[in-house]
Structures are given as C-alpha cells and as structure tokens.
C-alpha positions in Angstrom: -102.5 -7.9 -7.3 -102.0 -5.1 -4.9 -101.9 -5.0 -1.4 -102.5 -2.3 1.4 -99.6 -0.5 2.8 -99.4 -0.8 6.6 -100.6 2.0 8.4 -98.5 4.1 10.9 -98.7 3.0 14.4 -100.0 -0.5 13.6 -99.3 -3.0 16.1 -96.3 -5.2 15.6 -96.5 -8.9 16.5 -94.3 -9.9 19.5 -91.1 -11.8 18.8 -91.5 -14.0 21.6 -94.5 -16.1 22.6 -96.3 -15.2 25.5 -95.6 -17.1 28.8 -99.3 -18.2 29.4 -98.4 -19.9 32.9 -97.5 -17.6 36.0 -94.7 -18.2 38.1 -96.7 -20.5 40.7 -97.3 -23.0 37.9 -93.7 -23.2 36.9 -92.6 -23.6 40.5 -95.3 -26.4 40.9 -94.1 -28.1 37.7 -90.3 -27.5 38.7 -91.1 -30.0 41.7 -94.1 -31.9 40.3 -92.7 -33.2 37.3 -89.5 -35.0 39.3 -92.1 -36.4 41.6 -94.5 -38.0 39.1 -91.2 -39.3 37.0 -89.7 -40.7 40.3 -93.0 -42.6 41.3 -93.1 -44.2 37.7 -89.4 -44.8 38.0 -90.0 -46.4 41.3 -92.9 -48.5 40.1 -90.9 -49.6 36.9 -87.8 -50.7 39.0 -89.8 -52.7 41.5 -91.7 -54.4 38.6 -88.5 -55.2 37.0 -86.9 -56.6 40.2 -90.0 -58.9 41.0 -89.9 -60.2 37.3 -93.6 -60.9 37.3 -93.8 -62.7 40.5 -96.1 -61.6 43.5 -95.9 -58.2 45.2 -94.3 -58.3 48.5 -93.3 -55.8 51.3 -89.9 -55.8 50.4 -90.7 -55.0 46.8 -92.9 -52.3 47.7 -90.2 -50.9 50.0 -87.6 -51.1 47.3 -90.0 -49.3 44.9 -90.5 -46.5 47.2 -87.1 -45.9 48.1 -86.0 -45.8 44.5 -88.6 -43.5 43.9 -87.2 -41.2 46.6 -84.0 -41.4 45.4 -84.7 -40.9 41.9 -86.6 -37.7 43.0 -84.0 -36.4 45.0 -81.4 -36.9 42.3 -83.6 -35.3 39.7 -84.2 -32.3 41.3 -80.5 -32.0 42.5 -79.6 -32.3 38.7 -82.0 -29.8 37.5 -81.0 -27.2 40.0 -77.3 -27.6 39.9 -76.7 -28.5 36.4 -77.7 -24.9 34.7 -75.2 -23.3 36.8 -72.4 -25.3 35.1 -70.7 -24.8 31.7 -72.6 -26.2 28.8 -70.1 -29.2 28.5 -70.5 -30.1 32.2 -74.3 -29.3 32.0 -74.8 -31.9 29.2 -72.5 -34.4 30.9 -74.5 -34.0 34.2 -77.7 -34.4 32.8 -76.5 -37.3 30.4 -74.7 -39.3 33.2 -78.0 -39.0 35.3 -80.0 -40.5 32.3 -77.5 -43.2 31.5 -77.2 -44.3 35.3 -81.0 -44.5 35.5 -81.3 -46.6 32.6 -78.7 -48.7 33.5 -79.9 -49.3 37.0 -83.4 -50.1 35.5 -81.9 -52.7 33.1 -79.9 -54.0 36.1 -83.1 -54.8 38.0 -84.3 -57.0 35.1 -81.2 -59.7 35.9 -78.9 -58.5 33.2 -75.2 -58.9 33.7 -73.3 -55.8 34.9 -71.2 -55.5 31.6 -74.5 -55.3 29.6 -76.0 -52.7 32.0 -72.7 -50.3 31.9 -72.6 -50.8 28.0 -76.4 -49.7 27.9 -75.8 -47.0 30.2 -72.6 -45.8 28.5 -74.6 -45.8 24.9 -77.5 -43.8 26.5 -75.1 -41.4 28.1 -73.3 -40.8 24.7 -76.5 -40.3 22.9 -78.2 -38.0 25.4 -75.0 -36.1 25.6 -74.9 -35.2 22.0 -78.3 -34.0 21.9 -78.0 -31.9 25.1 -74.7 -30.4 23.9 -76.0 -29.5 20.7 -79.0 -27.9 22.0 -77.0 -25.9 24.6 -74.1 -25.0 21.9 -76.7 -23.6 19.2 -78.5 -21.6 22.2 -75.6 -20.1 24.2 -73.1 -17.6 23.2 -69.2 -18.2 24.0 -69.4 -17.0 27.5 -72.4 -19.2 28.3 -75.1 -16.8 28.3 -78.5 -17.8 26.7 -79.3 -16.2 23.6 -83.0 -15.1 23.8 
C-alpha cells in the first residue's frame, strides 16, 4: 500500500501537551490541595487518637490544630523544597511524608520504636521514588529537562 506524502506547510504536532488551566487555577491548586489534605489529615489524626470513643471538644481542637500544622508544613515544603538540589529536595519531601505517617501511627497508641521504624521505612521508600524522578528529569546542574 502506498501513502500520500505530507504536503508542504502542513501543521506539525506540538511536542508538549497544552496547558488547559490558566495561572489562577494553578495558584488555587497550590494552596487548595494542602488545605484539603490538611483537613483529611487532621480528621484522621483525631479519629486515631479517640480510638472509636466519643467525639469531645479536646478531640476537635486536636484535629483542627493538627490540620493547621500539617497545612503550614505542607505549603512550606512545597515552596522551599524545589529551590534545593535534587538530593535535598527528595529528602525534604520524603522526611515530611515519613514524619506525617509516623505521627498518625503514634496517635493509634503504638510504641515509639514502631513509629520510628515505620517513619524511616516510609521516608526511605518515598526518597527512592522522588530521587529517581528528579534524577531522570534534571541535568547535572539541576536544571529541569523539558
């Protein structure tokens, strides 16, 4: 079978996918996602702490304080980590994830050693994933390859 040759001046497909969201959507998501994650995290920590018991005022306060601290730390990590080298960038994000999981596990009444072991395991796994991601998408100077 034969195929027609492409004509001169034919449109070339773009190499990147188009950005369908404008800057306002990205700005809203930059702060909206940590707020949503923080609310879920605060509820989860409060639920772990009460262990199926009744919801009290102190439990609600604990949940909201935990949510606010998580939101602030999540936004700080999201803003500051990309400015670091890829190793520290990966370590910052993975340490945040490991500490967050270890804190949730600690609220369920587990021992400190179990929480530390789980936090270190999560940190190591997340570090491996993020380091691989940043290592394969940056050049030696740390500039992103587009």
